[in-house]
C-alpha positions as CSV (number, residue, x, y, z in Angstrom):
1,M,11.6,57.9,-57.7
2,T,13.4,57.8,-54.4
3,T,16.9,56.9,-53.7
4,A,17.1,53.7,-51.8
5,A,20.8,53.1,-51.4
6,K,24.2,54.6,-52.4
7,V,27.3,52.4,-52.6
8,L,30.7,53.7,-53.0
9,R,33.2,51.2,-54.4
10,C,36.9,52.0,-54.6
11,V,39.3,50.0,-56.7
12,I,43.0,50.7,-56.1
13,S,45.7,50.0,-58.6
14,F,49.3,49.9,-57.5
15,S,52.1,51.0,-60.0
16,R,54.5,48.3,-58.4
17,A,53.6,45.2,-56.4
18,S,56.8,45.3,-54.4
19,L,56.4,48.5,-52.7
20,S,56.8,48.4,-48.9
21,P,54.1,49.8,-46.7
22,A,56.0,53.1,-46.1
23,A,56.6,53.7,-49.6
24,T,53.1,52.9,-50.7
25,V,51.8,55.5,-48.2
26,Q,54.1,58.1,-49.6
27,R,53.1,57.6,-53.2
28,E,49.9,58.6,-54.9
29,L,47.5,56.0,-56.0
30,T,45.1,55.8,-58.9
31,A,41.8,55.1,-57.6
32,Q,38.5,54.3,-59.5
33,L,35.6,55.6,-57.6
34,R,32.3,54.1,-58.5
35,L,29.2,55.8,-57.1
36,R,26.4,53.3,-57.5
37,C,22.9,54.9,-57.0
38,I,20.1,52.4,-56.6
39,S,16.7,53.9,-57.1
40,S,13.2,52.3,-56.9
41,S,9.8,53.2,-57.6
42,R,7.0,52.7,-55.1
43,T,4.3,52.4,-57.9
44,N,5.6,49.7,-60.1
45,G,8.2,48.1,-57.9
46,E,10.9,48.6,-60.6
47,A,14.6,49.5,-59.7
48,S,17.2,51.1,-61.7
49,V,21.0,51.3,-61.2
50,K,23.0,54.2,-62.1
51,V,26.9,54.1,-62.0
52,E,29.2,56.9,-62.0
53,V,32.8,56.3,-62.6
54,E,35.5,58.7,-61.7
55,N,39.3,58.2,-62.0
56,R,41.4,60.5,-59.8
57,R,44.7,60.6,-58.1
58,I,44.4,60.4,-54.3
59,D,46.8,60.2,-51.5
60,A,47.4,56.7,-50.1
61,S,47.2,57.6,-46.4
62,N,44.1,59.5,-46.9
63,F,42.4,56.6,-48.8
64,M,43.3,54.2,-46.0
65,N,41.8,56.5,-43.5
66,K,38.5,56.8,-45.3
67,T,38.1,53.2,-46.3
68,K,39.5,51.7,-43.0
69,L,41.4,49.2,-45.1
70,K,44.8,48.0,-43.8
71,L,48.0,47.1,-45.6
72,T,49.4,43.6,-44.9
73,E,52.3,41.6,-46.2
74,V,51.4,38.8,-48.5
75,D,53.6,35.8,-49.4
76,V,53.5,34.9,-53.1
77,G,55.3,31.6,-53.9
78,N,58.4,30.9,-52.0
79,S,60.4,34.1,-52.1
80,L,58.3,37.1,-53.4
81,R,56.8,39.3,-50.6
82,T,54.3,42.0,-51.5
83,E,51.9,44.2,-49.8
84,A,48.1,44.2,-50.4
85,I,45.0,45.7,-49.0
86,M,43.5,43.4,-46.4
87,S,40.0,42.5,-47.3
88,P,37.5,40.9,-44.9
89,S,38.1,37.5,-46.5
90,I,41.8,37.8,-46.1
91,G,41.3,38.7,-42.5
92,I,39.3,35.5,-42.0
93,L,42.0,33.5,-43.8
94,K,44.7,35.0,-41.6
95,Q,42.8,34.0,-38.3
96,T,42.0,30.5,-39.4
97,T,45.7,29.8,-40.4
98,I,47.0,30.7,-36.9
99,M,47.1,27.1,-35.5
100,D,49.6,27.5,-32.7
101,E,47.5,30.0,-30.5
102,G,45.2,27.2,-29.1
103,S,42.1,29.1,-30.2
104,R,40.8,26.4,-32.7
105,P,39.8,22.9,-32.0
106,I,41.9,20.1,-33.3
107,Y,41.0,18.9,-36.8
108,L,40.1,15.2,-36.9
109,D,38.0,15.0,-40.0
110,M,40.8,13.9,-42.5
111,H,38.2,11.4,-44.1
112,A,36.2,14.5,-45.2
113,T,39.1,16.5,-46.6
114,T,42.9,17.2,-45.9
115,P,44.8,20.4,-45.9
116,T,46.9,20.9,-49.1
117,D,50.5,19.8,-48.6
118,S,52.9,22.8,-48.5
119,R,55.2,21.1,-50.9
120,I,52.5,21.3,-53.5
121,L,51.5,24.9,-52.9
122,G,55.0,26.1,-53.5
123,G,55.0,25.2,-57.1
124,V,51.4,26.5,-57.8
125,P,51.9,30.2,-58.4
126,P,54.3,29.7,-61.5
127,V,51.6,27.6,-63.1
128,Y,49.0,30.3,-62.9
129,T,51.3,33.0,-64.3
130,G,53.4,31.1,-66.8
131,L,51.4,28.0,-67.9
132,Y,48.1,29.5,-68.8
133,G,47.4,28.0,-72.2
134,N,43.9,26.7,-72.8
135,L,44.1,22.8,-73.0
136,D,41.6,22.9,-75.9
137,S,44.0,25.1,-78.0
138,R,45.8,22.5,-79.5
139,T,47.0,24.4,-82.6
140,Y,49.9,26.5,-81.1
141,T,52.6,26.3,-78.4
142,Y,50.5,27.4,-75.3
143,G,48.0,24.7,-75.7
144,W,50.6,22.1,-76.4
145,E,52.5,23.1,-73.2
146,T,49.4,22.7,-71.0
147,E,48.6,19.3,-72.6
148,K,52.1,18.2,-72.0
149,A,51.8,19.2,-68.3
150,I,48.5,17.3,-67.9
151,D,50.0,14.1,-69.4
152,V,53.1,14.4,-67.0
153,S,50.7,14.8,-64.1
154,R,48.9,11.7,-65.1
155,E,51.9,9.5,-64.7
156,P,52.2,9.5,-60.8
157,V,48.4,8.4,-60.6
158,V,49.0,5.8,-63.2
159,K,52.0,4.4,-61.3
160,L,50.3,4.4,-58.0
161,M,47.4,2.2,-59.2
162,G,49.2,0.1,-61.8
163,A,47.0,1.6,-64.6
164,H,47.6,2.8,-68.2
165,P,47.6,6.6,-69.0
166,K,44.6,6.0,-71.3
167,E,42.6,4.6,-68.4
168,I,42.8,7.8,-66.2
169,I,40.2,10.5,-66.9
170,F,40.6,13.7,-64.8
171,T,37.3,15.1,-63.5
172,F,35.9,17.7,-61.0
173,G,36.1,15.3,-58.2
174,A,35.0,11.9,-56.9
175,R,31.3,12.8,-57.3
176,E,31.6,13.4,-61.0
177,S,33.6,10.2,-61.3
178,I,31.1,8.2,-59.4
179,N,28.0,9.6,-61.3
180,M,29.8,9.0,-64.6
181,S,30.7,5.4,-63.7
182,I,27.3,4.3,-62.4
183,K,24.8,6.3,-64.5
184,C,26.7,6.0,-67.9
185,V,27.2,2.3,-67.4
186,A,23.6,1.8,-66.7
187,R,22.7,4.0,-69.7
188,L,25.0,2.2,-72.2
189,Y,24.3,-1.4,-70.9
190,K,20.6,-0.7,-70.6
191,S,19.6,-4.3,-71.5
192,K,20.5,-5.2,-67.9
193,K,18.4,-3.4,-65.3
194,H,19.9,-4.5,-62.0
195,I,22.6,-2.7,-59.9
196,M,24.0,-3.7,-56.6
197,T,25.7,-1.7,-53.8
198,S,25.8,-1.8,-50.1
199,Q,23.7,0.0,-47.4
200,T,26.8,1.6,-45.9
201,E,28.1,3.2,-49.2
202,Y,29.2,6.8,-49.7
203,K,26.1,9.1,-50.2
204,C,26.9,10.1,-53.8
205,V,26.8,6.3,-54.6
206,L,23.4,5.8,-52.9
207,D,21.9,9.0,-54.6
208,S,23.1,7.8,-57.9
209,C,21.4,4.4,-57.3
210,R,18.2,6.0,-56.1
211,H,18.2,8.2,-59.4
212,L,18.3,5.1,-61.4
213,Q,15.8,3.4,-59.2
214,D,13.4,6.2,-60.1
215,A,14.3,5.6,-63.8
216,G,13.1,1.9,-63.6
217,F,16.4,0.2,-62.5
218,D,16.2,-2.7,-59.8
219,I,18.6,-1.7,-57.1
220,T,19.9,-4.3,-54.4
221,Y,21.2,-2.5,-51.2
222,L,23.3,-5.2,-49.5
223,P,23.4,-5.3,-45.7
224,V,26.8,-5.7,-44.0
225,K,27.9,-8.0,-41.2
226,N,28.6,-6.8,-37.6
227,K,32.0,-5.2,-38.4
228,G,30.9,-3.6,-41.7
229,L,32.1,-6.1,-44.1
230,I,30.1,-7.4,-47.1
231,N,28.9,-11.0,-46.9
232,L,30.5,-12.4,-50.1
233,E,28.1,-15.4,-50.2
234,H,25.1,-13.1,-50.1
235,L,26.7,-10.9,-52.8
236,E,27.1,-14.0,-55.0
237,K,23.6,-15.1,-54.4
238,E,22.1,-11.8,-55.4
239,I,24.0,-11.5,-58.8
240,S,21.7,-12.4,-61.5
241,Q,21.9,-12.4,-65.4
242,D,20.2,-9.1,-65.3
243,T,23.0,-7.5,-63.0
244,A,25.0,-4.7,-64.8
245,L,27.2,-3.2,-62.1
246,V,28.4,-3.8,-58.5
247,S,29.5,-0.7,-56.6
248,I,31.3,-1.4,-53.2
249,M,33.7,1.1,-51.7
250,T,37.2,0.0,-50.9
251,V,37.5,1.9,-47.5
252,N,34.4,3.1,-45.7
253,N,34.8,6.9,-45.0
254,D,32.8,6.6,-41.7
255,I,34.1,3.5,-39.9
256,G,37.3,2.8,-41.9
257,V,36.6,-0.8,-42.7
258,T,38.5,-2.2,-45.7
259,Q,36.2,-4.4,-48.0
260,P,37.6,-7.5,-49.7
261,V,37.4,-5.8,-53.1
262,E,39.8,-8.2,-54.8
263,E,37.5,-11.0,-54.0
264,I,34.5,-9.0,-54.9
265,G,36.1,-8.1,-58.2
266,K,37.1,-11.6,-59.1
267,L,33.5,-12.8,-58.4
268,C,32.1,-10.0,-60.7
269,R,34.6,-11.1,-63.4
270,E,33.3,-14.7,-63.2
271,K,29.8,-13.5,-63.4
272,G,30.3,-11.0,-66.2
273,V,29.4,-8.1,-64.2
274,F,31.2,-4.6,-64.0
275,F,32.7,-3.8,-60.7
276,Q,33.1,-0.1,-59.6
277,P,34.9,0.5,-56.2
278,N,34.8,3.9,-54.7
279,S,38.5,4.2,-53.6
280,V,38.9,7.9,-52.5
281,Q,39.7,6.8,-49.0
282,A,42.2,4.0,-50.2
283,V,44.4,5.1,-53.0
284,G,47.5,6.8,-51.6
285,K,46.8,5.4,-48.1
286,I,47.0,1.6,-48.7
287,P,48.3,-0.3,-51.7
288,V,45.7,-0.3,-54.5
289,Q,46.2,-2.0,-57.8
290,V,43.5,-2.1,-60.4
291,G,44.7,-5.5,-61.7
292,E,42.3,-7.5,-63.8
293,W,39.3,-7.3,-61.5
294,I,38.5,-3.5,-61.3
295,D,36.5,-2.0,-64.2
296,L,35.9,1.5,-63.0
297,M,37.3,3.3,-59.9
298,S,36.9,6.8,-58.3
299,I,39.6,8.9,-56.6
300,C,40.1,12.5,-55.7
301,G,42.7,15.1,-54.5
302,P,41.6,16.4,-51.1
303,K,41.8,13.0,-49.5
304,V,45.6,12.8,-50.1
305,Y,46.7,16.3,-49.2
306,G,46.0,17.6,-52.6
307,P,43.7,20.4,-53.9
308,Q,40.0,20.4,-53.7
309,V,37.6,20.2,-56.8
310,I,39.8,17.6,-58.7
311,G,39.6,13.9,-59.1
312,A,40.0,11.1,-61.5
313,C,38.1,8.2,-62.9
314,Y,39.8,4.9,-63.8
315,I,38.1,3.3,-66.8
316,R,39.5,0.0,-67.9
317,H,40.8,0.0,-71.4
318,R,41.4,-3.6,-72.2
319,P,39.0,-5.1,-72.4
320,K,37.4,-1.9,-72.9
321,V,34.6,-0.4,-70.8
322,M,32.2,1.7,-73.0
323,I,31.2,4.8,-71.2
324,D,29.5,8.1,-72.0
325,P,30.1,11.6,-70.5
326,L,27.6,13.1,-68.1
327,L,27.4,16.2,-70.3
328,Y,28.2,16.6,-74.0
329,S,30.4,19.4,-74.8
330,G,33.2,18.0,-76.7
331,G,35.5,18.7,-73.8
332,P,39.0,17.2,-72.8
333,E,39.9,13.7,-71.6
334,R,38.7,12.1,-74.9
335,G,35.3,14.1,-74.6
336,L,34.4,12.3,-71.2
337,H,34.9,15.5,-69.1
338,S,32.7,18.5,-69.8
339,G,34.4,21.9,-69.3
340,T,38.0,23.0,-69.5
341,L,40.3,21.2,-67.2
342,A,41.8,23.5,-64.4
343,H,45.3,22.4,-65.1
344,P,46.9,24.0,-62.1
345,L,44.6,21.7,-60.0
346,V,45.5,18.7,-62.3
347,I,49.2,19.4,-61.8
348,S,48.8,19.7,-58.0
349,F,46.8,16.6,-58.0
350,G,49.6,14.6,-59.8
351,E,52.1,16.0,-57.3
352,A,49.9,14.9,-54.4
353,Y,49.8,11.3,-55.7
354,R,53.5,11.3,-56.5
355,I,54.2,12.3,-52.8
356,A,51.8,9.6,-51.6
357,K,53.5,6.9,-53.7
358,E,56.8,7.8,-52.1
359,E,55.6,8.0,-48.6
360,I,52.9,5.2,-48.5
361,K,53.6,2.8,-45.7
362,V,51.7,-0.4,-44.8
363,L,51.3,-0.8,-41.1
364,P,51.5,-4.2,-39.4
365,S,47.8,-3.9,-38.6
366,S,46.6,-2.7,-42.0
367,P,45.5,-5.0,-44.8
368,T,48.3,-5.7,-47.2
369,S,46.5,-7.5,-50.0
370,P,46.1,-5.4,-53.2
371,A,42.6,-3.8,-53.5
């Protein structure tokens, strides 16, 4: 057995988070020193790990010199300032947030994601430290508080879209919403094997359709006209008695064209076909009302200055659209979302849409008809 590597890992615990750098250096710190010895055998290729843990009191300045770590001030919330040891990731974050030095290119990819609104970030820390009950724990106060917070956060989304609270299902993002809408409708209404979309759809929609195509579904990929719009006459001609769903995005994420989704939705309603517009680029930017012609719709947080990894799926309640979860786990959102909801993200998501509703403006050159 020969020693392949030795790794020394130090974990520092501060007695108080509000110590100034000078006071911190003057105090002793409790350090947990982990000496990890990784040994390997040349004969059988096996490796073993031995970890020796030792707690000791050390001088802070001596520790800083040995580890080359630096203390830096960190903002927590709106008022609390504390000191922390700067890790490499914190250093990268500090560098990437210095926008006024002219060292970074101008960001022009807002259709991909947006920075989180600072008005939202200010209220996040108290949620993590005070509202930490598990949503699934509905038998005592902490779970009830979280459930109430999620219901309150649902209201801005409902008001912005003209929906009902029961029709908004929180998800991990637009991709989950899209997959759930397309795949689950196809699975539940399997007597109809035809699904329609456009050739310029969001990749997640196209990939979901290709998955169903491999499973035996007939997929029609509609071409678009010169300016990227769907030909409504061609769409109507392609709809058959075997068509289960039409999925056309409201606003194209690449070229920005706005499709006539109201007309498409009304056509689908006349033909008895479900209509699912992907509206992540529309809701919060232009007026979007679900009305009577949208059956399913996908939205997400990072397109409206909200947090990432959070979205929602609109599922029409009356007349009811039957839908199954992608994964079965008896989770929240009436069992349609698998996994515990990250309620700090949900709360931030709701706040982003509340701000969007207050600040949304219709420019003279923008479409004004409801989508």
